[in-house]
SELUMVO-291210 format. One record per atom (N, C-alpha, C, O): x, y, z; residue in one letter. Coordinates in steps of 0.2 Angstrom, whole numbers, plus 2048, in hexadecimal, padded with zeros to 3 digits. Layout:
XYZa...
//
This chain:
61D555B42m61C54DB46m624548B47m628547B43m624548B4Ed62B545B4Ed62853CB4Ed623539B50d63053BB4Av62D533B4Av636531B4Ev63B535B4Bv63652DB53t63B52BB57t63F527B56t63C523B53t645527B58r64851FB55r64651AB59r64351AB5Er648514B55k64850EB56k64A50AB5Dk648505B5Fk64E50DB60n65350CB65n650510B6Cn65250EB72n64B516B6Ca648518B6Fa641515B76a63B513B75a643516B7Ad63B512B80d638514B7Dd639519B79d634511B7Ep62C513B78p628516B81p623519B81p62C516B86r628516B8Cr62951FB90r626522B94r630520B8Bt632527B8Et62E52DB8Ct62852DB8At631532B8Dp62A539B8Cp62C53BB85p63253BB82p62453DB82a62753FB7Ca62D544B7Ba631545B80a62D546B75p634547B70p63854EB74p63E54FB75p630553B74a62F55AB76a631559B7Da63355EB7Fa630553B83e631554B87e638553B88e639554B8De63E552B84r64354DB87r648550B82r647552B7Dr64F54FB86q654550B84q65854BB7Fq65A546B81q65854DB77a65E548B74a663548B78a66654DB7Ba666540B77p66E540B78p670544B72p66C545B6Dp677547B72r67B54BB6Cr67C546B68r67A546B63r67F541B69a68053EB63a67853AB5Ea677538B58a67453BB63r66D53AB5Er66A53FB58r667544B5Ar66B53DB50r66853DB50r65E541B4Dr65A53EB49r65D546B4Er655549B4Fr65454DB4Br656552B48r64C548B48h64954CB43h641550B44h63C54EB47h643554B42r639557B42r638557B3Dr63C559B39r632554B3Cl62D553B36l625558B38l621557B3Cl62655CB34p620562B36p61A55EB33p61A55AB2Ep61555FB37v60F55CB39v60A561B31v60A567B2Fv60755DB30a603560B28a5FC563B2Ca5F955FB2Fa5FA567B2Cl5F456CB2Dl5EF567B2Bl5EF564B26l5EA566B30a5E255FB32a5E0564B2Aa5E4565B26a5DC566B2Ba5D856DB26a5DA56BB1Fa5D5568B1Ca5DE56CB1Ca5E256DB16a5E4565B15a5E5564B0Fa5E5560B19l5E6559B17l5DE557B16l5DC552B12l5DB55AB19a5D5558B17a5D055BB12a5CA558B11a5D2562B0Fa5CF564B09a5D455FB05a5D055BB02a5D755EB05v5DB559AFFv5D7556AFFv5D3557AFCv5D554FB04a5D6547B06a5CE548B01a5CD544AFDa5C954EB02a5C354CB02a5C3550AFBa5BD552AFAa5C7551AF7t5C8557AF1t5CA54EAECt5C854CAE6t5CF54BAF0t5D3546AEBt5D053FAEBt5D153AAE7t5CC540AF2g5CA536AF4g5D1535AF9g5D3539AFDg5D452EAF7a5D952CAFAa5DF52EAFAa5E352DAF5a5E0530B01a5E8533B00a5F052FAFDa5F1529AFEa5F2531AFAg5F952CAF4g5F352EAEFg5F8530AECg5ED52FAEBa5EE52DAE7a5F0537AE2a5EE53CAE4a5F4535ADCa5F6538AD9a5F453FAD6a5F153EAD0a5F4545AD8p5EC54CAD7p5F054BACDp5F6549ACBp5E854DACBa5E9551AC7a5EA558AC7a5E855CACBa5EF55AAC1p5F2562AC2p5ED566ABFp5EB566AB9p5ED56CAC4q5E6571AC7q5E5572ABDq5DF573ABBq5EA573AB9g5E7577AB2g5E3571AAEg5DF572AAAg5E456BAB0e5E2566AAEe5DA562AAFe5D755FAABe5D9565AB6r5D6560ABAr5CF561AB6r5CC55BAB7r5CA565AB2a5C5566AADa5C855FAA8a5C455AAAAa5CC55DAA3e5CC559AA0e5CC552AA6e5C754FAA4e5CE550AABl5CD54BAADl5C754AAAFl5C254DAB0l5C9542AB0r5C3540AB3r5C453BAB8r5C8536AB7r5C053CAC2e5C453AAC6e5C1533AC9e5BC533ACCe5C452DAC8v5C2526AC6v5C6521ACCv5CB523AD0v5C351AACCm5C8518AD1m5C9513ACDm5C5510ACAm5D1511ACDf5D2508ACBf5D4504AD0f5D8506AD5f5D14FEACEv5D04FAAD2v5D54F3ACDv5D44EFAC8v5DB4F3AD1g5DE4ECAD0g5DC4E4AD1g5DB4E1AD6g5DB4E1ACAn5D74DBACBn5DF4D6ACBn5E44D6AC6n5E04D3AD1n5E94D1AD2n5E74CAACAn5E94CAAC4n5E34C7ACFw5E54C0AC9w5E24C1AC2w5E14BCABFw5E04C6AC0d5DD4C8ABAd5E24CBAB8d5E34C9AB2d5E74CFAB9g5EB4D3AB5g5E64D8AB1g5E64DAAABg5E14DBAB5t5DE4E0AB2t5DE4E6AB9t5DF4E6ABFt5DC4EDAB6a5D84F1ABAa5D24F2AB8a5D24F4AB2a5CD4F2ABBd5C84F7AB9d5C64FDABAd5C9500ABFd5C34FFAB7v5C3508AB8v5BB509ABBv5B6507AB7v5BB50CAC2i5B250DAC3i5B4515AC5i5BA517AC7i5AD51AAC4e5AB51EAC9e5AD51FACFe5AE51AAD3e5AF524AD1s5B4525AD8s5AE526ADCs5AF524AE2s5A6529ADBs5A2528AE2s59B525ADEs59C521AD9s596527AE0g590528AE0g58E51EADDg58D51AAE1g58D51CAD7s58C517AD6s592511AD5s59150BAD4s598515AD6f59F512AD3f59E50CACCf5A1507ACCf59A50FAC7g59750BAC2g59E50AABEg5A250EABEg59E503ABAk5A6503AB7k5A6506AAFk5A2505AAAk5AB509AB0l5AD50DAAAl5B0509AA5l5AE50AA9Fl5B6503AA6g5B9500AA1g5BF4FDAA4g5C04FFAAAg5C44F9AA2r5C74F8AA4r5CE4F7AA0r5CE4F8A9Ar5D34F3AA4i5D94F6AA0i5DE4EEAA2i5DD4ECAA8i5E14EBA9En5E64E7A9En5ED4EAAA0n5EE4F0A9En5F14E8AA5v5F54E9AA9v5FB4E5AA7v6004E7AA9v5FB4DDAA3v5FD4DAAA2v6004DBA99v6044D7A97v5FE4E0A96p5FF4DFA8Fp6054DBA8Dp6054D8A88p60B4DBA91d60D4D9A8Ed6104D2A93d6144D3A97d60D4CDA92k60B4C9A99k6114C4A94k6164C4A96k6104C1A8Fq6124BBA89q61B4BCA8Cq61F4B8A8Fq61D4C3A8Ae6254C4A88e6274C3A91e62D4C2A93e6224C5A96r6244C6A9Cr6264BCAA0r62A4BAAA4r6224B9A9Cl6204B0A9Cl6284AFA9Cl62D4AEAA0l6294B0A96d62E4AFA91d6324AEA94d6364A9A94d6354B4A97e63C4B8A9Be63B4B5A9Fe6414B5AA1e6394B3AA3i6364B0AACi6384AAAA9i63E4A8AAAi6344A4AA4y63749DAA6y63D49CA9Fy63D498A9By6414A0A9Fa6464A0A9Ea64C4A2AA3a6504A5AA0a64C4A1AA8n64D4A4AAEn64C49EAB5n64749EAB9n65049AAB3p64E496AB9p64D498AC2p649496AC7p65149FAC2v6504A1ACBv64B4A6AC8v6484A8ACDv6484A9AC4k6424ACAC3k63B4AAAC5k6374ABAC8k63D4A3ABFl63949FABEl63549DAC6l63049EAC9l63B499AC9l63A497AD1l6354A0AD8l63349FADEl6374A5AD5f6354A8AD8f62E4ACAD9f62C4AFADDf62C4A9AD0f6274ABACCf6214A5ACFf61C4A6AD1f62449FACEl61E498AD0l61E499AD9l61A497ADCl62649EADCg62149DAE2g61A4A4AE4g6164A4AE8g61C4A8AE0i6194ACAE1i60F4AAAE0i60A4ACAE2i6114A8ADBr6084A3ADBr6074A0AE0r6024A2AE3r60D49AAE3n609497AE6n60949AAEFn604498AF2n60D49DAF1g60D4A2AF7g6074A9AF5g6014A8AF5g60B4AFAF5p6044B5AF6p5FD4B5AF2p5F84B8AF2p6014AFAECg5FB4AEAE6g5F74AAAE7g5F64A6AE2g5F54A9AEDe5F24A4AEEe5F04A0AE6e5EB4A0AE2e5F749DAE5g5F4495AE0g5F249CAD8g5EE49AAD3g5F54A1AD8h5F34A5AD3h5F84ABAD2h5FB4B0AD6h5F94ABACAd6004B0AC9d5FD4B9ACDd5F84BBACEd6014BCACEq5FF4C1AD3q6014C9ACCq6064CAACAq5FB4CDAC9f5FE4D2AC4f5FD4D6AC2f5FD4D7ABCf5F94DAAC9v5F94E1ACCv5F84E3AD4v5F34E6AD6v5FD4E1AD7d5FC4E1ADCd5FA4EBAE0d5F74ECAE5d5FD4F0ADBd5FA4F8ADCd5F84FAAD7d5F84F7AD2d5F7502AD7m5F8505AD2m5F550BAD2m5F050CAD5m5F9512ACDy5F5519ACFy5F551EAC7y5F951DAC3y5F2521AC7s5F1525AC1s5F752AAC0s5F952DAC5s5F952AABAt5FF532ABAt5FA53AABBt5F453BAB9t5FE53EABEp5FA543ABEp5F7547AB8p5F254BABAp5F9546AB3d5F5546AACd5EE541AABd5EA544AA8d5EE53BAADg5EA53AAAFg5EB533AA7g5E752EAA8g5EE533AA3k5F0530A9Dk5F4529AA0k5F0525A9Ek5F7526AA3s5F9521AA7s5F951EAABs5FB521AB0s5F8517AACm5F6515AB4m5FD510AB4m5FF50CAB0m602512ABBv60650FABCv605507AC2v601506AC7v607505AC0v6054FEAC3v60B4FAAC6v6114FAAC3v60B4F5ACBs60F4F2ACEs60D4EAACDs6074E7ACDs6144E6ACCr6104DFAC8r6134DBACCr6194DAACAr6114D8AD2p6164D4AD4p6194CEAD1p61F4CEAD1p6144C9ACEs6174C4ACAs61E4C4AC6s6224C0AC6s61D4CBAC4f6204CCABDf6274D2AC2f62C4D5ABEf6274D3AC7a62D4D7ACAa62E4DEAC6a6344DFAC2a62B4E1AC6d62C4E8AC3d6234EEAC5d61E4EDAC8d6244F3AC2v6214F8AC0v6214F7ABAv6264F5AB7v6194FAAB7v6174FCAB0v615502AB1v613504AB6v615507AABs61150CAA9s60E50BAA3s61250BA9Es60650AAA3i603509A9Di60050DA9Bi5FC50EAA0i5FE512A95d5F9518A91d5F2515A92d5F0510A8Fd5EF517A96v5E8514A97v5E2515A93v5DC513A94v5E651BA8Dt5E251BA86t5E4515A81t5E1511A7Et5EB516A80t5ED50FA7Ct5ED506A7Ft5EE500A7Ct5EC507A84g5F04FFA87g5F64FCA88g5F84F7A8Bg5FA502A83k6034FEA84k608502A89k608508A8Ak60C4FDA8Al612502A8Fl613508A8Cl61050AA86l61850DA93n61A511A92n620510A93n624511A8En62150DA9Aw62750CA9Dw627504AA1w623500AA2w62E503AA4r62B4FCAA8r6324FDAAAr6374FFAA7r6314FCAB4f6384FBAB8f6394F4ABBf6354F3AC0f63D4EFABAp63D4EBABEp6404EDAC4p6454F1AC4p63D4EAACAv6404EDAD0v6444E6AD2v6444E1AD0v6494E9AD8s6504E8ADAs64B4DEADDs6464DFAE1s64E4D8ADCg6494D1ADDg6474CEADAg6494CDAD4g6414CBADFf63C4C9AD8f6344CAADBf6304C5ADBf6314D0ADDr62D4D0ADFr62B4D7ADFr62F4DAAE2r6254DAADDs6254E2AE0s61F4E0AE4s61D4DBAE3s61B4E7AE8d6154E5AECd6124EFAEDd6114F2AE9d6104F0AF2h60E4F5AF4h6114FBAF2h6164FDAF4h60D4FFAEFm611506AECm60E50DAF1m60B50CAF6m60F512AEFa60D51AAEFa60D51FAEDa613520AEEa60B523AEAv60B529AE6v60E52FAEBv60E52FAF1v610533AE9s61353AAEBs60D53EAEBs60853CAE8s60D545AEFp606549AF1p60654BAEBp60154BAE8p60C54FAE6d61054FAE1d60D54CADBd60D54FAD6d60B547ADCg60C541AD8g610542AD1g60E542ACBg617543AD4k61C542ACFk62153AAD0k625536ACDk620539AD7r624531AD6r61E52EADAr619530ADDr622527AD9v61E51FADBv62451CADEv62951CADCv621519AE5a626516AE8a62350FAE8a61D50FAE7a62750BAE9v624503AE8v628500AECv62E502AECv6264FBAF0s62A4F5AF6s62C4EEAF1s6294E9AEEs6314EFAF1a6354E8AEEa6364E2AF2a63B4E1AF5a6324DEAF2s6304D9AF7s6384D6AF7s63C4DAAF9s6384D1AF3t63D4CDAF7t6464D0AF8t64B4CEAFBt6464D6AF4s64D4DBAF7s64E4DDAFDs6544DDAFFs6484E0B01n6464E7B06n6494EEB04n64C4F2B08n6484EEAFCt6474F5AFAt6414F7AF8t63C4F4AF6t6424FFAF9v63C504AF5v640508AF2v64450CAF3v63C504AECh640509AE4h638511AE4h633511AE7h63C516AE1v63851DAE1v63A520ADBv640523ADAv63451FAD6l63551FAD0l631529ACDl62D52DACFl636529AC6d63252DAC5d62A52BAC2d62A525AC0d62652EAC1i62052BAC0i61F52CABAi61C527AB7i622530AB5e61F532AB0e62652EAABe62452AAA6e62D52EAACt630529AA7t632523AABt63551EAA8t631523AB4g63451AAB5g63A51AAB6g63C515AB9g63F51FAB4e645520AB9e646522AC1e643526AC5e64951DAC3e64A51CACAe650523ACDe656525ACBe649526AD3a64C52DAD6a65052AADCa65452DADFa64E523ADDg652521AE5g65051CAE8g64A51BAE8g654518AEAs652513AEEs652513AF6s656517AF9s64E50FAFAf65350DB01f64F507B05f649505B04f656504B09k6554FEB09k64F4FFB11k64E504B15k64C4F9B11t6444F7B16t6474F0B1Ct64D4EEB1Ct6424EFB1Fg6434EAB24g6424E3B1Dg6434E3B17g63F4DEB22d6404D8B1Dd6374DAB1Bd6334DCB1Fd6364D9B14k6314DAB0Ek62E4DDB10k6294DBB14k62F4E3B0Dp62D4EBB0Cp6274EAB09p6264E6B05p6214EEB0Ch61A4EBB0Ch6154F4B0Ah6164F7B05h6124F6B10e60F4FFB0Fe614503B0Ce61A501B0Be613509B09n61450DB07n611516B0An60B518B08n61351AB0Dv61051FB0Ev613524B0Ev616526B13v61152BB08f614530B0Bf612537B0Ef60D53AB0Df617539B12t61253EB17t617544B1At61D545B19t614547B1Cd616550B1Ad618553B15d61E556B15d612552B0Fg612556B0Bg616553B06g618556B01g61854BB08g61D54AB03g623549B06g625543B07g627550B09k62E54BB0Dk630546B0Fk636545B0Fk62B541B12h62E53EB16h629535B11h624536B0Fh62C52FB12l62A52AB0Fl62B525B15l630523B18l623522B15w62351BB1Aw624514B18w61F511B15w627512B19n62650AB19n625506B1En626508B24n621501B1Dm61F4FDB22m6224F4B1Fm61F4F0B1Am6264F3B22s6264EBB21s6234E6B26s6224E7B2Cs6234DFB23i6204DBB25i6234D6B26i6204D2B2Ai6264D4B24g6294CDB25g6294C7B21g6284C7B1Bg62A4C1B23d62A4BBB1Ed6224BAB21d6204BAB26d61E4B8B1Av6154B7B1Cv6144AFB19v60E4AEB18v6184ACB17q61A4AAB15q61A4A3B19q6164A0B16q61D4A0B1Dt61D49EB25t61949BB25t61449EB24t618494B27n613492B2Cn615493B35n612491B3An619496B35s61C497B3Cs61749EB40s61A4A3B42s61249DB41d60B4A1B42d60C4A4B48d60C4AAB49d60B49CB4Da60B49FB55a60C4A4B57a60F4A7B53a60A4A7B5Bp60F4AEB5Dp6164ADB60p61B4B1B60p6164A7B62w61E4A5B64w6234A5B60w6284A7B62w6234A4B5Bl6254A4B53l6254A9B50l6264A8B4Al6224B0B55d6224B7B4Fd6284B9B4Dd6294BCB49d62E4B6B51w6334B8B51w6394B7B4Aw63E4B9B48w6344B2B4Bt6394ADB44t6374B4B38t6394B5B32t6324B8B3Dk62E4BBB37k6344BFB32k6334C0B2Ck63B4C1B37g63C4C7B34g63C4CBB3Ag6394CBB3Fg6424D1B34d6424D7B35d63F4DBB33d63F4DBB2Dd6394DFB38r6334E1B36r6334E6B3Ar6344E6B40r6314EEB36k6324F5B38k6314FAB33k6324F9B2Dk62E4FFB36i62B504B30i632509B30i63450AB36i63550BB2At63B510B27t637514B25t631513B23t63A51BB27v638523B26v63F525B24v644526B28v63E526B1Bv642529B1Av641530B15v63B530B13v647535B13d64553BB12d64353BB0Bd646538B06d63B53EB09a63A53BB00a63F53DAFBa63F53AAF6a643541AFBe647545AF9e650541AF9e65253EAF4e653541AFDt65953EAFEt659535AFDt65C531AF9t653533B01f65352DB03f65652AB08f658525B08f658530B0De65E52DB11e65852DB17e654531B18e65A524B1Ce655524B23e654528B27e65A52AB29e65052DB29v64D530B2Dv64B52EB33v64C531B37v648528B35e647522B3Ce64351DB39e64151CB34e64551AB3Ev643511B40v63F511B46v641514B4Cv63850CB43i63750DB49i630505B49i62B504B47i634502B4Ed6344FBB52d62F4FCB55d62F4FEB5Bd6274F8B51m6214F6B56m6224F2B5Bm61F4F3B61m6274EDB58r6274EAB5Er6284EBB65r6254E8B69r62C4F0B66e62D4F4B6De6284F7B70e6274F7B76e6234FDB6Ar61D4FDB6Br6194FAB70r6164FBB75r6184F3B6Cl6124EFB6Dl6124EDB73l60E4EBB77l61B4ECB75d61B4EAB7Cd61A4ECB80d6174EAB85d61C4F3B7Fa61A4F9B84a6144FAB87a6134FCB8Ca60F4F8B82f60A4F9B80f6064F3B84f6014F4B87f6084EFB84g6054E8B87g6024E3B84g5FE4DFB86g6064E4B7Dr6014E1B7Ar6084DAB74r6094DAB6Er60B4D7B79k6124D2B78k60C4CDB74k60F4C8B73k6064CDB72d6064C7B6Fd6034C9B69d6004C5B65d6044D0B67l6034D1B60l6094D2B59l60D4D7B59l6084CCB54s60D4CFB4Fs60F4D9B4Fs60C4DDB51s6184D8B4Cd6184E1B4Bd6184E0B44d61B4E6B42d6174DDB3Fa6164DCB3Aa6104E2B36a60A4E0B34a6124E9B36v60C4ECB34v60A4EDB2Dv60E4EEB28v6044ECB2Cr6014ECB26r5FD4F2B23r5FF4F7B23r5F74F1B21p5F64F8B1Fp5F44FEB24p5F24FBB29p5F5506B24v5F4507B2Av5F1510B25v5F2511B1Fv5EE515B2Ba5EB51BB28a5EE51FB2Ea5F051DB34a5F0526B2Bf5F352AB2Ef5E9530B2Ff5E352FB2Df5EC533B32t5E6539B37t5E753CB30t5EA539B2Bt5E3542B31p5E4548B2Bp5EB54BB2Ep5F054CB2Ap5EA54DB34d5F1554B37d5F654BB36d5FB54DB39d5F6545B34e5FC542B36e5FF542B3De605542B3Fe5FB541B41s5FE541B49s5FD53BB4Bs60253AB4Es5F6536B4Ak5F6532B49k5F652BB46k5F152BB44k5FA524B44l5FB520B43l5F851BB43l5FC516B46l5F1519B40y5ED513B45y5F050DB3Dy5F150EB37y5F1506B41f5F54FFB3Cf5F34FAB3Ef5F14FAB44f5F24F6B39q5F14EFB3Aq5F74ECB3Aq5FC4EEB38q5F74E4B3Fv5FD4E0B3Ev5FA4D9B3Bv5F44D9B39v5FE4D5B3As5FE4CFB3As5F84CAB3Ds5F94CBB43s5F34C6B3Cf5F14C0B3Ff5EA4C6B46f5E64C3B4Af5EB4CCB45y5E74CEB4Ay5E14D1B46y5E24D5B41y5D94D0B48n5D54D3B47n5D24DAB4Bn5CE4DAB4Fn5D64DFB48g5D64E5B4Bg5DB4EBB4Ag5DD4ECB44g5DD4EEB4Ef5E24F2B4Bf5E24F8B51f5DD4F9B54f5EB4FCB51l5ED4FFB57l5ED507B53l5EC509B4Dl5EF508B59e5EE513B57e5F6513B5Be5F7511B61e5FA516B58y60151BB59y601522B58y600526B54y603523B5Dd603529B5Ed60B52FB5Cd60E532B60d60B52EB57v611531B53v616534B55v61C532B54v61453DB5Aa618540B5Ca61C53DB65a62153EB67a616539B67e619536B71e61A530B6Ee61A52CB72e61C52CB66d61E527B66d61C522B69d61F51EB6Dd614520B68r61351AB6Dr60D51AB6Dr60951FB6Dr60A512B6Di60450EB69i5FF510B71i60150EB77i5FB513B6Ft5F6517B72t5EF514B74t5ED514B7At5EB511B6Er5E450CB70r5E8507B6Br5ED507B67r5E2501B6Fd5E34FCB6Ad5DB4FAB66d5D74FEB68d5D94F8B64k5D24F5B61k5D14EEB5Ck5D44ECB57k5CD4EBB60t5CC4E5B60t5C64E4B5Ct5C14E7B5Dt5C74E0B57l5BF4E1B53l5BC4DCB53l5C04D7B54l5B54DBB51p5B44D2B53p5B54CCB4Dp5B64CEB47p5B64C6B4Fk5B84BFB4Ek5B24C0B49k5AD4C4B49k5B24BAB43n5AE4B8B40n5AE4B3B42n5B34AFB41n5A84AFB46p5AA4A8B4Ap5AA4A1B43p5AA49BB44p5AA4A5B3Dd5AB49EB36d5B249FB37d5B549AB37d5B64A4B38t5BE4A5B36t5C14A0B3At5C14A0B40t5C549AB35d5C9496B38d5CF499B3Cd5D249EB3Ad5D0496B42e5D4498B46e5DC498B45e5E049BB48e5DC494B41d5E2490B3Ed5E7496B3Cd5E249AB3Cd5EA499B3Br5ED49FB3Ar5F249BB33r5F049EB2Er5F4498B33t5F6496B2Bt5F3495B27t5F6494B22t5EA495B28t5E6495B20t5E449EB21t5E04A0B1Et5E94A1B25w5E74A9B24w5EC4ADB1Cw5F24ADB1Aw5E94AFB1Av5EC4B1B15v5F34B6B17v5F34BAB1Cv5F84B5B11n5FD4B8B14n5FE4BAB1Cn6024BEB1Cn5FC4BAB21d5FC4B9B27d5F74BFB29d5F54C0B2Fd5F64C2B24s5ED4C5B26s5E94C2B29s5E74BCB29s5E54C9B2Fr5DD4C5B30r5DB4CAB2Cr5D84C9B27r5DC4D3B31h5DA4D6B2Dh5DD4DBB27h5E34DDB29h5DB4DDB23h5E04E1B1Dh5DC4E8B1Ah5D74E8B16h5DF4ECB1Cg5DC4F1B18g5D84F6B1Eg5D54F3B22g5D84FDB1Dm5D8502B1Em5D950AB1Cm5DD50CB19m5D250EB1Es5D2515B19s5D0518B20s5CD515B25s5D0520B20m5CE523B24m5C9528B1Fm5CB529B19m5C4529B22s5BF52FB20s5C3537B1Fs5C7539B23s5C253AB1Bp5C753DB1Bp5C6544B1Fp5CA549B1Fp5BF545B22q5C1549B2Bq5C3547B2Eq5C554BB33q5C653EB2Eg5CA53DB33g5C653AB3Bg5C853AB41g5C1538B38d5BB536B3Ed5B852FB3Fd5B552CB43d5BB52DB37k5B9526B38k5BD520B35k5C1523B30k5BE51BB36l5C4517B33l5BE50FB31l5B950DB33l5C350EB2Bc5BF509B29c5C1502B28c5C5503B24c5C14FEB28v5C54F7B2Av5C44F2B26v5BE4EFB26v5C84F1B22a5C54EAB1Ea5C74E4B23a5CC4E4B27a5C04DFB24g5C44D9B29g5C34D3B25g5BE4D0B23g5CC4D3B24t5CA4CEB1Ct5C94C8B1Dt5C54C5B1At5CE4C3B23m5CB4BBB25m5C64BDB29m5C64B9B2Em5C14C1B2Ad5BB4C0B2Dd5B74C2B28d5B24C4B2Cd5B64C3B25d5B34C5B1Fd5AD4CAB1Fd5A74C9B1Fd5AF4D1B21y5AB4D9B23y5B04DEB24y5B54DFB26y5AB4E3B21a5B04E9B22a5AB4EEB25a5A54EEB23a5AD4F1B2Bt5A94F4B2Dt5AD4FCB32t5B34FCB32t5A9501B34v5A9509B33v5AC509B39v5A8506B3Cv5B050BB3Cv5B350EB42v5B4513B46v5BA516B45v5AF517B49d5B251EB4Dd5B551FB51d5B551EB57d5BA523B4Cr5C0523B4Fr5C3526B56r5C9526B58r5BE529B5Ae5BC52DB60e5BC525B64e5C1522B67e5B6522B64t5B651EB6At5B6518B68t5B2514B6At5BA516B62l5BD511B5Dl5B950AB5Fl5BB505B60l5B150CB5Ee5AC509B5De5A9508B55e5A750BB51e5AA500B55e5A74FDB4De5A04FEB4De59C4FBB51e59E501B47g599500B45g5974F9B42g59B4F4B42g5904FAB3Dp58F4F4B3Cp5954F0B36p5984F3B32p5944E9B38l5994E4B34l5954E2B2Dl5914DDB2Cl5974E6B28v5974E5B21v5964DFB1Ev59C4DFB1Dv5954DAB1Ct5974D5B1Bt59A4D5B12t5984D7B0Dt5A04D1B13a5A34D2B0Da5AA4CCB0Ba5AB4C9B10a5AC4CBB07s5AF4C5B06s5B64C5B02s5B74C5AFCs5BB4C5B09k5C24C4B0Ak5C54CEB0Ak5CB4D0B0Ak5BF4D3B0Bp5C34D8B09p5C94DAB0Ap5CA4DBB10p5CF4DDB03y5D44DDB05y5D64E2B04y5DB4E3B03y5D14E8B05w5D44EEB05w5CF4F4B07w5C94F4B06w5D24F8B09a5CA4FFB0Aa5CF507B06a5D5508B05a5C9509B04t5CC510B01t5C5515B03t5BF513B06t5C6519B01v5C0522B03v5C1523AFAv5C6523AF6v5B8522AF9s5B8525AF2s5B852BAF2s5B752EAF7s5B952FAECg5BB536AEAg5B553AAECg5B5540AEAg5B1539AEEd5AC53DAF3d5AE53EAF9d5AD544AFBd5B1538AFCg5B4538B03g5AB537B08g5AB538B0Eg5A8535B06k5A3533B0Ak5A052AB0Ak59C527B0Dk5A3526B05s5A4520B09s5AC51FB06s5B0522B02s5AC517B0Ac5B3510B0Dc5B050DB06c5AB50BB05c5B550CB03v5B5507AFCv5BA4FFAFFv5BF500B02v5B94FCAFDi5BA4F6B00i5BB4F1AF7i5B74F1AF2i5C14EEAF7s5C04E8AF3s5C04E2AF7s5C24E2AFDs5BB4DDAF3e5B94D8AF5e5BC4D1AF0e5BA4CFAEAe5C04CFAF3s5C74CBAEDs5C14C5AEDs5BF4C2AE8s5BE4C2AF4g5BC4BDAF3g5B44BAAEFg5B14B5AEFg5B24C2AECs5AC4C0AE7s5AC4C6AE0s5A84C8ADCs5B14C7AE2d5B34CDADDd5B14D2ADBd5AF4D3AD5d5AF4D7AE1q5AC4DBAE0q5AE4E1AE5q5B24E0AEAq5AB4E7AE4v5B04EDAE5v5AA4EFAECv5A44ECAEBv5AA4F2AF1t5A24F4AF6t5A34FBAF9t5A74FDAFEt59E4FFAF7a59E506AFBa59D506B02a59950BB02a59E504B07i59C509B0Ei59A50DB10i59F510B12i594512B11d592518B14d59751AB1Bd596516B20d59B51FB1Df5A0522B20f59C523B26f59E522B2Cf595524B23g591526B29g58D525B2Bg58A528B2Fg58951FB26t586519B2At58A514B2Ct587510B31t590512B29g59350DB29g58F507B25g592502B23g589507B23e586503B1Ee588502B17e58B507B15e5884FEB14k5894FCB0Dk5844FFB0Ak57E4FFB0Dk587502B03t583507AFEt583502AF8t57D502AF5t5894FEAF5v5894FDAEFv58F4F8AEEv5954F9AF0v58D4F2AEAs5944EFAE6s5954EEAE0s5904EDADCs59A4EEADEv59A4EEAD5v5A04EAAD5v5A54EBAD8v59C4E3ACFp5A04DFACEp5A94E0AC8p5AA4E5AC4p5AD4DBACAv5B34E1AC6v5B64D9AC7v5B34D4AC9v5BE4D9AC4g5C14D3AC3g5C44D0AC7g5C34D1ACDg5C84C8AC6d5CA4C3AC8d5CF4C6ACDd5D44C9ACCd5CC4C6AD6h5CF4C8ADCh5D34CFADCh5D94D0ADDh5CC4D3ADCp5CF4DAADCp5D24DDAE3p5CE4DEAE8p5D94DFAE5q5DB4E0AEAq5DC4E9AEBq5D74ECAEDq5E24EDAE8r5E34F3AEAr5DB4F9AE8r5D94F7AE2r5D94FDAEAv5D4501AE6v5D7509AE8v5D850BAEEv5D750BAE3r5DF514AE3r5D6518ADFr5D2514ADCr5D651EAE0i5D5523ADDi5D8524AD8i5DD522AD8i5D6528AD3a5DB527ACDa5D852CAC9a5D352EACCa5DB530AC2h5D9536ABDh5DA530AB9h5DE52CABAh5D5531AB1v5D7531AABv5D3536AA7v5CE539AA8v5D6536AA1p5D253BA9Ep5CB53BA9Cp5C8535A9Bp5C8541A9Dd5C0542A9Cd5BF53DA93d5C253DA8Ed5BA53AA95g5B4538A8Dg5BB531A8Fg5BF530A8Ag5BD52EA94w5C4527A94w5BF521A92w5B9521A93w5C251EA8Et5BE517A8Ct5C3512A8Ct5C9514A8Bt5C250EA8Ds5C6508A8Ds5CD506A88s5CB505A83s5D3506A88p5D6502A84p5D44FDA81p5D14F9A84p5D54FDA7Ap5D54F7A75p5D84EEA7Ap5DB4EDA7Fp5D74ECA78a5D84E5A7Ba5DE4E1A78a5DF4DEA73a5E44E1A7Dr5E84DFA78r5E94D7A7Cr5ED4D3A7Ar
//
């Protein structure tokens, strides 16, 4: 896979067809085999889920973690079938200690209250993202309001380690394919930290654009992509004020050295494609199994775009239906979202899209870009793939439930109640026979 530099003209020929200037740094990123990745996806469900070690698979149970952001809990549910609830984990067992620390520091308190009244919509944000460790013994959680990442023993509910991020807010995470490292965005310091998932020790970090958001490991874990979304808390949401939102870009680094490989400026690519009207704040993304195409959502848009990685250009866009009941005042949309959440079927033939502010989700045929039935959902905030690969699972943050949608039919199959304001949903593992830890 080739990733081209920020200043490259997106209308020029693909990298294989042109000669690079001698001073220009070039990096060839190998394309993973589609069949192999599809097989992995079918086995583990969502890309990025920490794999269970081969020798321990029989002793682990595949599940899904559902992060209830405003509750400060994570529900553990079955990864397919009925998606039945198995238990719950308190992800803020140290809540009082953290609050005491925050209220004793005026600067920390200012940011804490800013998170509550900004992205938290009047609530504290206690769990943004979470993964299991490879042995299934612990859950690793990013906690925005506490500006940290913690590891929690899923049996005892006790903290194993805590890593305070730089700045004042933690956000999206990603786990390396081998399950050994976890990357976390530190929103206010424009930094991604990469941690040892077992110890919490920092392996390295790198700088990003303004307000780093989504993280994705590619090429078997050789590279790490970060998408920065800029400032989503201002009311300067009119298209002509888009430039006020900050420096938004995709930063690709070597996952071992954390040196920058390439920077992709989607503003240039969007303009060349004829969509100067769209924001260049890249939100959730989904790669094809062979990583040749990237599908991504942007702020304020009820749809998504297709980006050819090797050719370094946007090739298609898809505008999805608007809900006539959605307020067209952009300042009413949560954190500049209109649609927020994408996943791809293990075969790479279907995309599942969460139409957040339009209160639906839909499965889109990747070849034709035709959407299926619009499945009514209350502020769906994320989309992932079930353990068996048959369903898209969305979090309905407005109705406190997760809902499964069949990739084949595009129809809803089941909804399961969870905690207050579910957001991220991830495939995970817990010990076989696991039960909830004691209440703390």
